[in-house]
All heavy atoms as an XYZ file, in Angstrom:
805
protein
N     -11.799      8.741     40.645
C     -11.160      7.650     39.933
C     -12.189      6.560     39.679
O     -12.928      6.199     40.559
C      -9.986      7.115     40.763
C      -9.250      5.983     40.067
S      -8.042      5.195     41.138
C      -6.606      6.143     40.778
N     -12.194      6.025     38.495
C     -13.137      4.961     38.179
C     -12.577      3.625     38.621
O     -11.373      3.458     38.784
C     -13.424      4.913     36.661
O     -12.194      4.651     35.980
C     -14.039      6.205     36.176
N     -13.457      2.663     38.772
C     -13.041      1.331     39.221
C     -12.699      0.476     38.011
O     -13.484     -0.343     37.562
C     -14.143      0.698     40.065
C     -13.730     -0.622     40.645
C     -14.216     -0.769     42.064
O     -13.948      0.110     42.873
O     -14.861     -1.772     42.341
N     -11.522      0.659     37.481
C     -11.095     -0.041     36.273
C     -10.747     -1.504     36.536
O     -10.764     -2.320     35.633
C      -9.883      0.663     35.661
N     -10.414     -1.823     37.786
C      -9.983     -3.184     38.085
C     -11.137     -4.092     38.465
O     -10.931     -5.264     38.736
C      -8.954     -3.183     39.233
O      -9.578     -2.642     40.387
C      -7.720     -2.390     38.855
N     -12.333     -3.575     38.518
C     -13.486     -4.403     38.879
C     -13.472     -4.842     40.324
O     -14.057     -5.861     40.666
N     -12.804     -4.101     41.210
C     -12.784     -4.431     42.629
C     -11.731     -5.452     43.015
O     -11.648     -5.832     44.160
N     -10.923     -5.918     42.080
C      -9.880     -6.898     42.391
C      -8.665     -6.212     42.994
O      -8.351     -5.077     42.656
C      -9.463     -7.642     41.122
C     -10.550     -8.533     40.561
C     -10.041     -9.283     39.358
C     -11.154    -10.151     38.784
N     -10.741    -10.843     37.584
N      -7.991     -6.926     43.880
C      -6.763     -6.396     44.459
C      -5.686     -6.258     43.396
O      -5.573     -7.086     42.490
C      -6.262     -7.306     45.572
C      -7.002     -7.091     46.874
O      -7.813     -6.152     46.956
O      -6.760     -7.867     47.823
N      -4.878     -5.223     43.559
C      -3.778     -4.971     42.631
C      -2.467     -5.448     43.240
O      -2.325     -5.514     44.459
C      -3.681     -3.476     42.338
C      -4.893     -2.892     41.671
C      -4.766     -1.391     41.510
O      -3.677     -0.826     41.549
N      -5.890     -0.725     41.334
N      -1.518     -5.735     42.385
C      -0.161     -6.079     42.813
C       0.639     -4.786     42.867
O       0.724     -4.063     41.880
C       0.480     -7.053     41.808
C       1.943     -7.346     42.054
C       2.177     -8.291     43.214
O       1.325     -9.115     43.531
N       3.324     -8.181     43.838
N       1.194     -4.455     44.022
C       1.989     -3.240     44.148
C       3.308     -3.443     43.397
O       3.935     -4.489     43.511
C       2.257     -2.918     45.627
C       2.746     -1.533     45.836
N       4.037     -1.160     45.568
C       2.109     -0.421     46.277
C       4.178      0.126     45.840
N       3.018      0.591     46.277
N       3.748     -2.443     42.627
C       4.972     -2.605     41.840
C       6.232     -2.821     42.686
O       7.218     -3.371     42.187
C       5.080     -1.309     41.031
C       4.109     -0.365     41.629
C       3.092     -1.163     42.377
N       6.220     -2.435     43.949
C       7.392     -2.616     44.812
C       7.210     -3.741     45.830
O       8.010     -3.889     46.755
C       7.712     -1.301     45.531
C       8.100     -0.151     44.601
C       8.279      1.132     45.388
C       9.354     -0.485     43.827
N       6.178     -4.551     45.643
C       5.869     -5.626     46.585
C       7.082     -6.533     46.821
O       7.452     -6.801     47.966
C       4.691     -6.450     46.073
C       4.320     -7.587     47.004
C       3.338     -7.420     47.963
C       4.969     -8.819     46.948
C       2.999     -8.445     48.839
C       4.649     -9.845     47.808
C       3.665     -9.652     48.745
O       3.346    -10.661     49.617
N       7.699     -7.014     45.755
C       8.794     -7.983     45.893
C      10.019     -7.384     46.574
O      10.797     -8.104     47.193
C       9.175     -8.564     44.534
C       8.092     -9.473     43.989
O       7.357    -10.110     44.747
N       7.953     -9.516     42.680
N      10.179     -6.089     46.486
C      11.286     -5.422     47.171
C      10.939     -5.162     48.636
O      11.801     -5.244     49.510
C      11.607     -4.107     46.466
C      12.838     -3.418     47.017
C      13.233     -2.260     46.173
N      12.671     -1.043     46.771
C      12.836      0.153     46.269
N      13.474      0.311     45.136
N      12.324      1.203     46.869
N       9.677     -4.849     48.906
C       9.268     -4.478     50.257
C       9.006     -5.671     51.170
O       9.197     -5.581     52.379
C       8.005     -3.610     50.205
C       8.263     -2.248     49.584
O       9.438     -1.806     49.554
O       7.296     -1.622     49.122
N       8.551     -6.782     50.610
C       8.186     -7.944     51.434
C       9.324     -8.380     52.355
O       9.102     -8.577     53.556
C       7.735     -9.085     50.512
C       7.304    -10.355     51.231
C       5.967    -10.189     51.903
N       6.156    -10.101     53.342
C       5.197     -9.882     54.224
N       3.961     -9.713     53.836
N       5.438     -9.812     55.504
N      10.565     -8.543     51.852
C      11.657     -8.937     52.753
C      11.942     -7.899     53.845
O      12.285     -8.259     54.969
C      12.866     -9.098     51.828
C      12.298     -9.277     50.466
C      11.002     -8.540     50.449
N      11.776     -6.619     53.520
C      11.990     -5.564     54.518
C      10.983     -5.680     55.659
O      11.331     -5.496     56.832
C      11.865     -4.184     53.870
C      12.903     -3.816     52.818
C      12.550     -2.486     52.174
C      14.284     -3.774     53.428
N       9.757     -5.980     55.312
C       8.714     -6.113     56.328
C       8.969     -7.334     57.196
O       8.766     -7.293     58.413
C       7.326     -6.131     55.669
C       7.074     -4.757     55.044
C       6.234     -6.486     56.663
C       5.998     -4.714     54.022
N       9.446     -8.416     56.586
C       9.795     -9.604     57.372
C      10.899     -9.286     58.377
O      10.875     -9.764     59.520
C      10.224    -10.746     56.452
C       9.072    -11.281     55.617
O       7.896    -11.075     56.010
O       9.339    -11.883     54.562
N      11.856     -8.442     57.975
C      12.925     -8.026     58.887
C      12.343     -7.191     60.024
O      12.685     -7.392     61.190
C      14.014     -7.248     58.111
C      14.789     -8.206     57.209
C      14.947     -6.514     59.067
C      15.698     -7.532     56.204
N      11.454     -6.249     59.701
C      10.839     -5.415     60.738
C      10.068     -6.256     61.744
O      10.088     -5.968     62.944
C       9.912     -4.367     60.111
C      10.579     -3.294     59.259
C       9.531     -2.368     58.651
C      11.603     -2.509     60.053
N       9.392     -7.302     61.269
C       8.645     -8.189     62.164
C       9.560     -8.879     63.173
O       9.134     -9.209     64.284
C       7.881     -9.241     61.358
C       6.604     -8.767     60.689
C       6.151     -9.757     59.629
C       5.502     -8.553     61.724
N      10.815     -9.104     62.796
C      11.739     -9.850     63.645
C      12.649     -8.957     64.482
O      13.360     -9.460     65.352
C      12.603    -10.762     62.759
N      12.634     -7.646     64.228
C      13.575     -6.760     64.919
C      12.864     -5.789     65.852
O      11.647     -5.737     65.917
C      14.424     -5.994     63.900
C      15.361     -6.890     63.123
C      16.299     -6.111     62.226
O      16.207     -4.902     62.079
N      17.212     -6.830     61.596
N      13.676     -5.021     66.560
C      13.187     -4.027     67.513
C      13.011     -2.667     66.838
O      13.449     -2.450     65.719
C      14.182     -3.899     68.679
C      14.389     -5.187     69.449
C      13.112     -5.714     70.063
O      12.361     -4.959     70.685
N      12.840     -6.996     69.885
N      12.431     -1.749     67.568
C      12.100     -0.415     67.060
C      13.291      0.535     67.157
O      13.311      1.448     67.973
C      10.907      0.152     67.817
N      14.308      0.329     66.318
C      15.418      1.276     66.238
C      14.959      2.501     65.455
O      13.893      2.475     64.823
C      16.618      0.639     65.514
O      16.235      0.362     64.152
C      17.078     -0.643     66.195
N      15.742      3.555     65.471
C      15.377      4.746     64.710
C      15.230      4.416     63.226
O      14.291      4.853     62.568
C      16.396      5.871     64.911
C      16.287      6.534     66.255
C      17.171      7.755     66.389
O      18.040      7.994     65.518
O      16.988      8.494     67.373
N      16.183      3.643     62.691
C      16.116      3.271     61.281
C      14.869      2.436     60.997
O      14.158      2.684     60.012
C      17.378      2.498     60.873
C      17.357      2.098     59.419
C      17.703      3.012     58.433
C      16.984      0.815     59.033
C      17.673      2.656     57.094
C      16.951      0.452     57.702
C      17.302      1.375     56.733
O      17.262      1.018     55.407
N      14.576      1.468     61.842
C      13.405      0.616     61.634
C      12.104      1.410     61.751
O      11.150      1.146     61.015
C      13.414     -0.564     62.606
C      14.436     -1.615     62.226
O      14.989     -1.597     61.127
N      14.709     -2.527     63.133
N      12.059      2.377     62.661
C      10.883      3.235     62.765
C      10.683      4.029     61.472
O       9.564      4.134     60.965
C      11.017      4.192     63.951
C      10.865      3.573     65.336
C      11.337      4.551     66.407
C       9.425      3.145     65.582
N      11.772      4.556     60.932
C      11.692      5.317     59.686
C      11.230      4.431     58.533
O      10.405      4.842     57.706
C      13.045      5.959     59.368
N      11.739      3.215     58.487
C      11.331      2.279     57.439
C       9.855      1.910     57.569
O       9.129      1.861     56.584
C      12.194      1.004     57.491
C      13.579      1.197     56.936
C      13.554      1.414     55.435
O      13.459      0.448     54.670
O      13.626      2.591     55.014
N       9.417      1.659     58.794
C       8.018      1.318     59.018
C       7.112      2.464     58.585
O       6.101      2.245     57.918
C       7.781      0.959     60.485
C       6.338      0.619     60.872
C       5.815     -0.573     60.066
C       6.239      0.351     62.365
N       7.466      3.679     58.950
C       6.646      4.838     58.571
C       6.609      5.001     57.052
O       5.547      5.266     56.470
C       7.196      6.103     59.229
N       7.746      4.824     56.406
C       7.822      4.945     54.946
C       6.925      3.901     54.277
O       6.146      4.225     53.368
C       9.281      4.768     54.498
C       9.523      4.908     53.024
C      11.006      4.751     52.716
N      11.508      3.420     52.992
C      11.359      2.381     52.179
N      10.705      2.507     51.040
N      11.857      1.204     52.488
N       6.999      2.678     54.743
C       6.183      1.613     54.162
C       4.708      1.787     54.504
O       3.833      1.498     53.673
C       6.696      0.251     54.630
C       8.077     -0.122     54.092
C       8.646     -1.313     54.856
C       8.024     -0.406     52.605
N       4.436      2.263     55.702
C       3.052      2.511     56.104
C       2.410      3.525     55.152
O       1.279      3.344     54.711
C       3.026      3.024     57.551
C       1.654      3.187     58.140
C       1.034      1.876     58.580
O       1.651      0.832     58.549
N      -0.207      1.934     58.973
N       3.140      4.575     54.848
C       2.618      5.591     53.931
C       2.449      5.033     52.519
O       1.485      5.348     51.833
C       3.543      6.808     53.924
C       3.489      7.570     55.237
S       4.675      8.906     55.358
C       4.164      9.954     54.033
N       3.386      4.198     52.101
C       3.330      3.636     50.749
C       2.096      2.759     50.550
O       1.462      2.796     49.501
C       4.588      2.820     50.482
C       4.547      2.104     49.128
C       5.819      1.368     48.841
N       6.870      2.332     48.601
C       8.174      2.051     48.572
N       8.575      0.816     48.791
N       9.056      2.987     48.351
N       1.766      1.951     51.545
C       0.691      0.963     51.384
C      -0.653      1.429     51.938
O      -1.652      0.748     51.749
C       1.106     -0.374     52.008
C       2.150     -1.065     51.164
C       3.502     -0.903     51.415
C       1.782     -1.826     50.057
C       4.459     -1.500     50.614
C       2.727     -2.434     49.252
C       4.068     -2.263     49.532
O       5.005     -2.847     48.728
N      -0.673      2.583     52.581
C      -1.907      3.111     53.148
C      -2.917      3.386     52.032
O      -2.654      4.149     51.103
C      -1.593      4.403     53.896
C      -2.692      4.912     54.747
C      -2.182      6.075     55.589
O      -1.641      7.025     55.059
N      -2.354      5.967     56.889
N      -4.049      2.719     52.094
C      -5.100      2.911     51.106
C      -4.861      2.204     49.785
O      -5.680      2.318     48.871
N      -3.768      1.451     49.668
C      -3.499      0.739     48.413
C      -4.476     -0.423     48.268
O      -4.667     -1.191     49.212
C      -2.056      0.222     48.368
C      -1.723     -0.482     47.086
C      -1.482      0.249     45.932
C      -1.681     -1.855     47.021
C      -1.193     -0.383     44.738
C      -1.393     -2.510     45.834
C      -1.151     -1.768     44.693
N      -5.089     -0.570     47.102
C      -6.082     -1.640     46.902
C      -5.437     -2.985     46.581
O      -5.553     -3.513     45.483
C      -6.914     -1.124     45.730
C      -5.937     -0.317     44.930
C      -5.024      0.326     45.946
N      -4.729     -3.518     47.541
C      -4.049     -4.792     47.366
C      -2.974     -4.926     48.422
O      -2.932     -4.158     49.382
N      -2.081     -5.899     48.261
C      -0.985     -6.146     49.202
C      -1.525     -6.247     50.630
O      -0.962     -5.698     51.566
C       0.092     -5.065     49.082
N      -2.628     -6.964     50.779
C      -3.288     -7.069     52.087
C      -2.377     -7.699     53.136
O      -2.415     -7.330     54.307
C      -4.583     -7.877     51.980
C      -5.566     -7.381     50.946
C      -6.209     -6.089     51.326
N      -7.096     -5.667     50.226
C      -7.426     -4.431     49.989
N      -6.985     -3.465     50.747
N      -8.215     -4.116     48.992
N      -1.535     -8.656     52.722
C      -0.628     -9.290     53.678
C       0.379     -8.276     54.215
O       0.676     -8.259     55.410
C       0.079    -10.483     53.050
C       0.958    -10.119     51.859
O       0.521     -9.299     51.015
O       2.077    -10.649     51.762
N       0.856     -7.403     53.356
C       1.793     -6.371     53.804
C       1.093     -5.404     54.748
O       1.629     -5.050     55.797
C       2.421     -5.640     52.591
C       3.490     -6.535     51.965
C       3.001     -4.285     52.995
C       4.232     -5.928     50.807
N      -0.109     -4.983     54.400
C      -0.844     -4.061     55.257
C      -1.082     -4.672     56.641
O      -0.919     -3.995     57.663
C      -2.160     -3.654     54.593
C      -1.946     -2.813     53.352
C      -3.229     -2.516     52.603
O      -4.328     -2.763     53.080
N      -3.089     -1.979     51.400
N      -1.437     -5.946     56.686
C      -1.655     -6.629     57.973
C      -0.358     -6.718     58.773
O      -0.347     -6.525     59.983
C      -2.223     -8.025     57.748
C      -3.668     -8.035     57.318
C      -4.147     -9.447     57.054
C      -5.509     -9.430     56.374
N      -5.899    -10.759     55.892
N       0.739     -7.029     58.080
C       2.014     -7.156     58.775
C       2.541     -5.808     59.263
O       3.184     -5.735     60.316
C       3.046     -7.857     57.890
C       2.800     -9.360     57.805
O       2.005     -9.886     58.612
O       3.405    -10.011     56.931
N       2.285     -4.742     58.535
C       2.670     -3.413     59.008
C       1.919     -3.075     60.299
O       2.493     -2.542     61.249
C       2.406     -2.351     57.940
C       3.300     -2.412     56.703
C       2.814     -1.443     55.642
C       4.755     -2.148     57.063
N       0.650     -3.430     60.337
C      -0.155     -3.224     61.549
C       0.381     -4.095     62.690
O       0.438     -3.658     63.846
C      -1.625     -3.543     61.272
C      -2.543     -3.273     62.429
C      -2.572     -1.811     62.881
O      -2.445     -0.914     62.026
O      -2.718     -1.583     64.091
N       0.800     -5.304     62.357
C       1.358     -6.209     63.366
C       2.648     -5.639     63.964
O       2.864     -5.720     65.171
C       1.632     -7.579     62.739
C       2.023     -8.648     63.744
C       2.397     -9.957     63.090
C       1.213    -10.614     62.434
N       1.562    -11.960     61.893
N       3.489     -5.042     63.133
C       4.722     -4.434     63.632
C       4.383     -3.285     64.585
O       4.980     -3.162     65.655
C       5.620     -3.944     62.470
C       6.825     -3.177     63.002
C       6.090     -5.111     61.613
N       3.426     -2.454     64.205
C       2.994     -1.370     65.090
C       2.569     -1.924     66.450
O       2.951     -1.389     67.500
C       1.826     -0.599     64.473
C       2.153      0.443     63.414
C       0.866      0.984     62.793
C       2.976      1.569     63.991
N       1.795     -2.999     66.436
C       1.318     -3.602     67.681
C       2.474     -4.170     68.495
O       2.534     -3.997     69.711
C       0.288     -4.683     67.379
C      -1.029     -4.123     66.869
C      -1.996     -5.223     66.433
O      -1.720     -6.410     66.535
N      -3.150     -4.801     65.928
N       3.403     -4.860     67.815
C       4.557     -5.440     68.519
C       5.389     -4.359     69.199
O       5.922     -4.577     70.279
C       5.453     -6.212     67.538
C       4.907     -7.540     67.112
C       5.812     -8.243     66.112
O       6.810     -7.702     65.637
N       5.446     -9.464     65.753
N       5.499     -3.217     68.553
C       6.309     -2.135     69.090
C       5.494     -1.215     70.005
O       6.010     -0.227     70.517
C       6.941     -1.332     67.959
C       7.958     -2.123     67.173
C       8.460     -3.357     67.467
C       8.580     -1.730     65.951
N       9.360     -3.751     66.507
C       9.449     -2.770     65.565
C       8.483     -0.607     65.144
C      10.228     -2.704     64.408
C       9.261     -0.548     63.998
C      10.124     -1.589     63.642
N       4.223     -1.525     70.200
C       3.380     -0.765     71.106
C       3.101      0.658     70.657
O       3.060      1.570     71.482
N       2.921      0.839     69.355
C       2.711      2.170     68.793
C       1.402      2.253     68.024
O       0.963      1.271     67.434
C       3.838      2.520     67.809
C       5.246      2.650     68.357
C       6.242      2.752     67.211
C       5.349      3.856     69.267
N       0.837      3.444     68.018
C      -0.236      3.737     67.073
C       0.423      4.360     65.846
O       1.598      4.771     65.898
C      -1.249      4.745     67.662
O      -0.582      5.994     67.857
C      -1.843      4.244     68.961
N      -0.335      4.458     64.774
C       0.209      5.100     63.579
C       0.584      6.554     63.868
O       1.639      7.029     63.436
C      -0.792      5.022     62.430
C      -0.246      5.585     61.133
C      -1.256      5.482     60.003
O      -2.210      6.286     60.001
O      -1.071      4.604     59.145
N      -0.249      7.243     64.623
C       0.036      8.656     64.961
C       1.335      8.770     65.765
O       2.146      9.678     65.520
C      -1.131      9.251     65.737
N       1.550      7.862     66.706
C       2.786      7.872     67.496
C       4.001      7.577     66.624
O       5.053      8.203     66.781
C       2.704      6.859     68.631
C       1.710      7.226     69.709
C       1.426      6.096     70.684
O       1.570      4.905     70.310
O       1.055      6.418     71.830
N       3.846      6.631     65.711
C       4.928      6.309     64.779
C       5.316      7.538     63.973
O       6.501      7.880     63.871
C       4.501      5.177     63.825
C       5.449      4.903     62.662
C       6.772      4.315     63.155
C       4.786      3.983     61.645
N       4.330      8.210     63.392
C       4.622      9.373     62.558
C       5.209     10.518     63.391
O       6.086     11.246     62.915
C       3.383      9.817     61.798
C       2.964      8.854     60.710
C       1.654      8.803     60.293
C       3.869      7.999     60.106
C       1.253      7.932     59.287
C       3.490      7.114     59.107
C       2.180      7.082     58.693
N       4.771     10.668     64.625
C       5.341     11.702     65.494
C       6.817     11.416     65.767
O       7.669     12.302     65.675
C       4.556     11.762     66.804
C       5.052     12.827     67.765
C       4.266     12.852     69.067
O       3.125     12.356     69.106
O       4.825     13.370     70.055
N       7.123     10.156     66.100
C       8.505      9.770     66.372
C       9.384      9.954     65.138
O      10.499     10.462     65.238
C       8.584      8.307     66.819
C       8.135      8.054     68.233
C       8.224      6.566     68.550
C       7.847      6.257     69.958
N       8.910      6.550     70.908
N       8.883      9.548     63.986
C       9.719      9.624     62.781
C       9.887     11.063     62.300
O      10.921     11.387     61.721
C       9.191      8.709     61.662
O       7.826      9.018     61.392
C       9.321      7.250     62.053
N       8.916     11.925     62.555
C       9.114     13.348     62.230
C      10.293     13.893     63.023
O      11.139     14.621     62.496
C       7.853     14.153     62.526
C       6.882     14.214     61.378
C       5.795     15.252     61.597
N       4.972     14.987     62.772
C       3.925     14.179     62.783
N       3.544     13.551     61.694
N       3.227     14.011     63.895
N      10.369     13.533     64.306
C      11.487     13.981     65.146
C      12.813     13.407     64.652
O      13.829     14.105     64.622
C      11.243     13.581     66.597
C      10.120     14.364     67.248
C       9.858     13.882     68.663
C       8.665     14.620     69.263
N       8.308     14.101     70.591
N      12.791     12.139     64.270
C      14.007     11.496     63.750
C      14.470     12.209     62.484
O      15.652     12.531     62.327
C      13.753      9.993     63.475
C      13.561      9.240     64.796
C      14.888      9.387     62.660
C      13.006      7.826     64.628
N      13.554     12.477     61.576
C      13.925     13.128     60.317
C      14.334     14.577     60.528
O      15.160     15.105     59.773
C      12.792     13.022     59.299
C      12.657     11.663     58.713
N      13.637     11.064     57.949
C      11.647     10.755     58.778
C      13.242      9.869     57.564
N      12.034      9.654     58.061
N      13.777     15.238     61.544
C      14.184     16.611     61.855
C      15.665     16.665     62.242
O      16.362     17.630     61.930
C      13.341     17.198     62.985
C      11.962     17.644     62.520
O      11.738     17.737     61.288
O      11.094     17.877     63.389
N      16.125     15.616     62.919
C      17.544     15.546     63.285
C      18.416     15.255     62.069
O      19.570     15.641     62.020
C      17.767     14.469     64.355
C      17.109     14.723     65.706
C      17.285     13.508     66.612
C      17.679     15.978     66.349
N      17.853     14.558     61.095
C      18.547     14.280     59.832
C      19.472     13.087     59.905
O      19.798     12.571     60.967
N      19.884     12.639     58.724
C      20.899     11.608     58.613
C      20.434     10.176     58.740
O      21.258      9.272     58.699
N      19.139      9.928     58.901
C      18.685      8.547     59.075
C      18.906      7.730     57.804
O      19.246      6.568     57.855
C      17.219      8.470     59.567
C      16.901      7.079     60.099
C      16.245      8.859     58.485
C      17.584      6.732     61.377
N      18.712      8.367     56.662
C      18.999      7.722     55.374
C      20.229      8.393     54.797
O      20.173      9.522     54.331
C      17.828      7.863     54.402
C      16.605      7.079     54.795
C      15.413      7.721     55.102
C      16.633      5.696     54.850
C      14.283      7.003     55.453
C      15.512      4.970     55.206
C      14.350      5.630     55.507
O      13.230      4.921     55.861
N      21.337      7.706     54.843
C      22.575      8.252     54.302
C      22.519      8.244     52.780
O      22.050      7.297     52.169
C      23.788      7.429     54.762
C      23.939      7.349     56.257
C      24.297      8.686     56.848
C      24.536      8.528     58.331
N      24.232      9.686     59.093
N      23.005      9.299     52.177
C      23.023      9.422     50.717
C      23.943      8.370     50.122
O      24.961      8.011     50.704
C      23.500     10.815     50.326
O      23.590     10.913     48.935
N      23.612      7.921     48.935
C      24.421      6.922     48.242
C      25.384      7.603     47.271
O      25.399      7.317     46.086
C      23.522      5.955     47.485
C      22.675      5.121     48.407
C      21.861      4.123     47.636
N      20.946      3.459     48.538
C      19.691      3.214     48.265
N      19.171      3.579     47.113
N      18.924      2.605     49.129
N      26.157      8.542     47.777
C      27.189      9.145     46.958
C      26.941     10.592     46.584
O      27.869     11.351     46.436
N      25.719     11.002     46.399
C      25.432     12.371     46.005
C      25.021     13.178     47.225
O      24.227     12.729     48.035
C      24.317     12.423     44.957
C      24.722     11.788     43.646
C      23.616     11.905     42.632
C      24.004     11.212     41.354
N      22.911     11.137     40.415
N      25.544     14.361     47.323
C      25.251     15.215     48.459
C      23.819     15.741     48.388
O      23.347     16.098     47.327
C      26.231     16.386     48.463
C      26.605     16.860     49.826
C      27.694     17.872     49.760
C      28.218     18.081     51.158
N      29.329     18.973     51.197
N      23.154     15.771     49.528
C      21.790     16.317     49.648
C      20.777     15.627     48.767
O      19.772     16.223     48.397
C      21.784     17.823     49.371
C      22.614     18.590     50.371
O      22.651     18.161     51.543
O      23.214     19.596     49.997
N      21.009     14.387     48.417
C      20.057     13.642     47.601
C      19.020     12.991     48.506
O      19.358     12.469     49.562
C      20.793     12.561     46.819
C      19.904     11.720     45.958
C      20.665     10.639     45.222
O      21.760     10.922     44.744
O      20.160      9.506     45.167
N      17.775     13.031     48.094
C      16.716     12.385     48.850
C      16.187     11.205     48.055
O      16.019     11.300     46.848
C      15.584     13.365     49.133
C      16.006     14.499     50.029
C      14.847     15.399     50.363
O      13.698     15.112     50.027
N      15.135     16.497     51.026
N      15.910     10.105     48.754
C      15.375      8.911     48.112
C      13.868      8.853     48.407
O      13.463      8.614     49.527
C      16.055      7.666     48.650
C      15.577      6.394     47.982
O      14.735      6.486     47.055
O      16.022      5.314     48.374
N      13.055      9.100     47.392
C      11.606      9.099     47.561
C      10.964      7.794     47.116
O       9.772      7.706     46.915
C      10.997     10.282     46.790
C      11.278     11.570     47.477
C      12.379     12.352     47.309
C      10.491     12.200     48.473
N      12.312     13.446     48.136
C      11.165     13.378     48.854
C       9.280     11.901     49.078
C      10.658     14.246     49.809
C       8.786     12.773     50.021
C       9.469     13.924     50.379
N      11.745      6.739     46.971
C      11.204      5.441     46.577
C      10.438      4.805     47.698
O      10.756      4.799     48.789
C      12.297      4.480     46.118
C      12.852      4.908     44.787
O      12.116      5.425     43.967
N      14.139      4.722     44.600
């Protein structure tokens, strides 16, 4: 990939939707749902050239909950294996990849 942005940070298209979620995670405990949300957001922003405040806060949540990224992903794999953490919004067997 070429460096079209000249090294400047980019604005993530879901930043305004994700920022409030991260603020909630910073203030709450590590429930199964919150772990799943943290892992989802961690994957979304991992390596993204921008949203540095979100990346720092995701790391802060990991530290507050006493987890490494590998531990988080291990826990959430088990949670997702059990199923049902994200309830469908009306359609059966629908997955939300947002």
